[in-house]
Residue frames relative to the residue before (quaternion, step in Angstrom):
aa qw qx qy qz dx dy dz
M 1.0000 0.0000 0.0000 0.0000 0.00 0.00 0.00
T 0.2900 -0.7494 0.5714 0.1669 3.57 -1.01 0.84
E 0.6559 -0.4944 0.3843 0.4216 3.56 -1.29 0.25
K 0.6288 0.5391 -0.3351 0.4491 3.58 1.01 -0.79
E 0.6496 0.5032 -0.3124 0.4766 3.61 0.95 -0.85
A 0.6393 0.5261 -0.3189 0.4613 3.57 1.02 -0.81
I 0.6442 0.5195 -0.3237 0.4587 3.60 0.95 -0.84
I 0.6415 0.5191 -0.3252 0.4617 3.60 1.00 -0.79
I 0.6408 0.5139 -0.3193 0.4725 3.61 0.95 -0.85
L 0.6782 0.4907 -0.2879 0.4651 3.59 0.89 -0.96
A 0.6369 0.5420 -0.3301 0.4378 3.59 0.96 -0.88
K 0.6521 0.4945 -0.3138 0.4814 3.59 0.99 -0.79
R 0.6714 0.5104 -0.2916 0.4513 3.59 0.91 -0.94
L 0.7383 0.4218 -0.2183 0.4789 3.56 0.99 -0.88
N 0.4077 -0.7366 0.4435 0.3074 3.57 1.34 0.04
Y 0.1286 -0.8513 0.5075 0.0337 3.55 0.49 1.28
I 0.5515 0.6044 -0.3991 0.4138 3.62 1.21 -0.29
S 0.7901 0.3329 -0.1625 0.4884 3.59 0.95 -0.85
K 0.7284 0.3613 -0.2310 0.5343 3.60 1.25 -0.13
I 0.4070 -0.6559 0.5645 0.2922 3.55 -1.27 0.36
L 0.0096 -0.7932 0.6061 -0.0587 3.56 -0.49 1.27
I 0.0718 -0.8032 0.5913 0.0124 3.56 -0.77 1.03
P 0.2300 -0.7744 0.5722 0.1413 3.60 -0.52 1.13
N 0.8680 0.1065 -0.0873 0.4771 3.54 -1.22 0.69
L 0.2007 0.7861 -0.5486 0.2022 3.55 0.77 1.07
T 0.1325 -0.7646 0.6267 0.0712 3.55 -0.92 0.94
V 0.1564 -0.7806 0.6032 0.0492 3.54 -0.74 1.15
Y 0.1576 -0.7898 0.5899 0.0582 3.55 -0.66 1.17
E 0.4322 0.6424 -0.5156 0.3669 3.53 0.06 1.32
N 0.8097 -0.0463 -0.0397 0.5837 3.56 -0.55 1.20
G 0.7660 -0.2167 0.1120 0.5947 3.55 0.92 0.95
V 0.5670 -0.5772 0.4616 0.3636 3.54 -1.31 -0.24
H 0.0321 -0.7800 0.6249 -0.0101 3.57 -0.88 1.00
E 0.1503 -0.8053 0.5714 0.0486 3.56 -0.58 1.18
I 0.1176 -0.7857 0.6068 0.0237 3.55 -0.90 1.03
D 0.4304 -0.7150 0.4860 0.2595 3.60 -0.66 1.09
L 0.7754 -0.0900 0.0704 0.6211 3.58 0.96 -0.88
A 0.1193 -0.7943 0.5947 0.0338 3.56 -0.72 1.13
I 0.2083 -0.7176 0.6493 0.1414 3.53 -1.11 0.79
V 0.2151 -0.7894 0.5662 0.0998 3.57 -0.65 1.13
N 0.0982 -0.7666 0.6335 0.0370 3.55 -0.83 1.05
I 0.2632 -0.8038 0.5169 0.1319 3.57 -0.14 1.33
A 0.6683 0.5195 -0.3127 0.4310 3.61 0.85 -0.96
G 0.7571 0.3649 -0.1991 0.5040 3.60 0.89 -0.92
R 0.3150 -0.7907 0.4608 0.2514 3.57 1.40 -0.17
F 0.5991 0.5245 -0.4082 0.4464 3.55 0.69 1.15
L 0.3698 -0.6787 0.5863 0.2428 3.51 -1.42 0.20
T 0.1846 -0.6916 0.6753 0.1779 3.51 -1.35 0.40
E 0.2398 -0.7864 0.5572 0.1161 3.57 -0.79 1.03
I 0.0729 -0.7555 0.6496 0.0442 3.53 -1.08 0.87
E 0.1492 -0.7784 0.6086 0.0375 3.53 -0.73 1.16
I 0.2439 -0.7960 0.5436 0.1068 3.57 -0.59 1.18
K 0.0426 -0.7829 0.6205 -0.0141 3.54 -0.90 1.01
C 0.1767 -0.8317 0.5231 0.0578 3.56 -0.52 1.22
S 0.7845 0.1561 -0.1102 0.5899 3.59 1.26 -0.13
V 0.6418 -0.5068 0.4059 0.4080 3.55 -1.29 0.34
A 0.6469 0.5230 -0.3226 0.4516 3.60 0.93 -0.87
D 0.6289 0.5327 -0.3244 0.4641 3.58 1.00 -0.83
F 0.6500 0.5118 -0.3101 0.4685 3.59 0.95 -0.89
R 0.7055 0.4697 -0.2721 0.4557 3.58 0.82 -0.96
N 0.6163 0.5279 -0.3477 0.4696 3.61 1.08 -0.61
D 0.6012 0.5815 -0.3483 0.4233 3.57 1.10 -0.68
A 0.6205 0.5670 -0.3352 0.4255 3.59 1.07 -0.71
K 0.6353 0.5481 -0.3199 0.4401 3.59 1.23 -0.43
K 0.5274 0.6468 -0.4108 0.3671 3.60 1.24 -0.27
K 0.5640 -0.6435 0.4185 0.3045 3.54 -1.12 0.75
Y 0.7579 0.4560 -0.2416 0.3991 3.57 0.77 -1.00
A 0.2572 -0.8407 0.4567 0.1361 3.62 1.25 -0.16
H 0.5643 -0.6537 0.3787 0.3328 3.60 1.05 0.74
Q 0.5284 0.5979 -0.4444 0.4072 3.56 0.81 0.97
H 0.0931 0.8004 -0.5807 0.1162 3.55 0.57 1.16
K 0.5690 -0.6518 0.3877 0.3180 3.57 -0.95 0.89
H 0.6964 0.4603 -0.2823 0.4726 3.62 1.14 -0.47
C 0.6086 0.5209 -0.3566 0.4807 3.59 1.28 -0.02
K 0.2837 -0.7918 0.5225 0.1396 3.55 -0.40 1.25
Y 0.7943 0.1127 -0.0375 0.5958 3.56 1.11 -0.77
F 0.1482 -0.7787 0.6054 0.0713 3.55 -1.20 0.62
Y 0.0455 -0.7846 0.6183 -0.0086 3.54 -0.97 1.00
Y 0.2672 -0.6444 0.6740 0.2429 3.49 -1.39 0.38
A 0.1118 -0.7387 0.6565 0.1042 3.55 -1.25 0.53
M 0.1586 0.8025 -0.5510 0.1649 3.57 -0.71 1.06
P 0.5779 -0.5526 0.4535 0.3937 3.56 -1.24 0.40
I 0.6495 -0.5519 0.3588 0.3805 3.57 -1.16 0.60
E 0.6525 0.5254 -0.3336 0.4323 3.61 0.97 -0.77
V 0.6122 0.5063 -0.3517 0.4952 3.60 1.15 -0.52
Y 0.6552 0.5300 -0.3136 0.4376 3.58 0.86 -0.96
E 0.6296 0.5499 -0.3368 0.4334 3.59 0.94 -0.84
N 0.7197 0.4475 -0.2404 0.4732 3.59 1.10 -0.70
V 0.7962 0.3107 -0.1476 0.4977 3.62 1.12 -0.52
K 0.3831 0.7711 -0.4712 0.1912 3.63 1.18 -0.10
A 0.6403 0.5153 -0.3354 0.4604 3.62 1.06 -0.59
E 0.6855 0.4839 -0.2714 0.4714 3.61 1.24 -0.41
V 0.4908 0.6548 -0.4404 0.3694 3.60 1.24 -0.18
P 0.4670 -0.6863 0.4718 0.2972 3.62 -0.74 1.02
E 0.6258 -0.5783 0.3821 0.3578 3.56 -1.10 0.75
R 0.6892 0.5098 -0.2769 0.4340 3.60 0.99 -0.85
A 0.6507 0.5542 -0.3056 0.4196 3.61 1.22 -0.46
G 0.3176 -0.6923 0.6120 0.2129 3.51 -1.19 0.71
V 0.2261 -0.7744 0.5748 0.1373 3.59 -1.25 0.25
F 0.1714 -0.7181 0.6683 0.0915 3.52 -1.04 0.99
L 0.2453 -0.7285 0.6148 0.1766 3.58 -0.99 0.80
L 0.3269 -0.7649 0.5324 0.1570 3.55 -0.75 1.12
T 0.2108 0.7230 -0.6096 0.2476 3.49 0.05 1.43
P 0.7085 -0.4222 0.2977 0.4808 3.63 -1.14 0.09
R 0.7231 0.3958 -0.2465 0.5097 3.64 1.08 -0.64
C 0.1940 -0.8336 0.4958 0.1473 3.61 1.28 -0.34
Y 0.1972 0.8038 -0.5354 0.1685 3.56 -0.19 1.22
I 0.5096 -0.6343 0.4952 0.3045 3.54 -1.31 0.43
V 0.1513 -0.7887 0.5899 0.0840 3.59 -0.85 0.99
K 0.7788 0.1328 -0.0793 0.6079 3.56 1.27 -0.31
K 0.2950 -0.7572 0.5581 0.1676 3.57 -0.78 1.02
P 0.4512 -0.7049 0.4753 0.2714 3.58 -1.05 0.71
C 0.4333 -0.6155 0.5760 0.3187 3.51 -1.36 0.25
R 0.5508 -0.5927 0.4695 0.3535 3.57 -1.19 0.53
N 0.4984 -0.6328 0.5068 0.3072 3.57 -1.05 0.84
K 0.3587 -0.7717 0.4831 0.2058 3.60 -0.48 1.16
D 0.6926 0.4400 -0.2687 0.5044 3.61 1.23 -0.39
F 0.3169 0.7895 -0.4743 0.2264 3.57 1.30 0.20
Q 0.0288 -0.7554 0.6546 0.0059 3.54 -1.15 0.84
Q 0.5089 -0.6475 0.4639 0.3265 3.57 -0.93 0.84
V 0.4018 -0.6923 0.5548 0.2268 3.53 -1.22 0.70
E 0.5191 -0.5900 0.4968 0.3682 3.55 -1.10 0.61
E 0.5654 -0.6297 0.4089 0.3415 3.57 -0.92 0.91
S 0.6282 0.5449 -0.3404 0.4388 3.61 0.99 -0.78
K 0.6303 0.5257 -0.3301 0.4662 3.60 1.10 -0.69
L 0.6228 0.5271 -0.3439 0.4647 3.61 1.01 -0.73
W 0.6628 0.4841 -0.3072 0.4817 3.58 0.97 -0.81
D 0.5833 0.5554 -0.3737 0.4601 3.61 1.13 -0.54
Y 0.6283 0.5280 -0.3342 0.4635 3.59 1.00 -0.81
C 0.6543 0.5071 -0.3045 0.4712 3.57 0.98 -0.85
R 0.6309 0.5308 -0.3218 0.4654 3.57 1.02 -0.83
L 0.6293 0.5421 -0.3323 0.4469 3.60 0.99 -0.80
L 0.6040 0.5500 -0.3502 0.4582 3.58 1.09 -0.69
G 0.6617 0.5034 -0.2973 0.4693 3.58 0.94 -0.89
I 0.6395 0.5241 -0.3239 0.4598 3.58 0.94 -0.87
R 0.6726 0.4986 -0.2988 0.4580 3.57 0.89 -0.95
F 0.6213 0.5448 -0.3350 0.4527 3.59 1.03 -0.80
W 0.7114 0.4557 -0.2671 0.4636 3.59 0.77 -1.02
K 0.6161 0.5358 -0.3440 0.4636 3.58 1.06 -0.67
Q 0.6586 0.4986 -0.3006 0.4767 3.59 0.95 -0.88
L 0.6411 0.5249 -0.3219 0.4581 3.60 0.96 -0.85
R 0.6465 0.5167 -0.3103 0.4678 3.58 1.00 -0.85
Q 0.6649 0.5085 -0.3036 0.4551 3.60 0.98 -0.81
E 0.6652 0.5096 -0.2931 0.4603 3.57 1.12 -0.70
S 0.6713 0.5018 -0.3140 0.4460 3.62 1.15 -0.47
C-alpha cells in the first residue's frame, strides 16, 4: 500500500465531502512539522494529525524523529496503517496515539488521548492551511499540463 492509496481510503472513511482534509500539510512554526493528513476543525479551531505508516520499518523510523507528533495545534494524533503492520507494532504505539486500520472499511482500533499541550489555532491560520491546499492543487495541475 502506498501513502496515496492510504489517503484515499482515509478520505472516504472520514467523509471528505463534509470535512476539510489536507494531505501533506507542512506547518512552519517552531520548526517544521509535517502532517500526512490533517483534519481541520474550523469551529473548534484545531487540527487532528494522521500519520500514515505503510511498513513496520516506516513506523519504527518515525520513533526516531525529534518532534514526536506533538504539535501544539493538533488536538488529536492518529497513526493509520495496514493491519499487518499494526499486528507487528501495536505494543509500540504510544499511549496518546489513536490508530486507524487501513482496510476497505477503515476503522479505529484505538482512540487517541487529547494533547495536553494543545492550544487553539487562530481562525485565520486555519484558513491559510486551506488556502495552501488550493495552491498546491493548482500548482500540480499546471505541472501536469
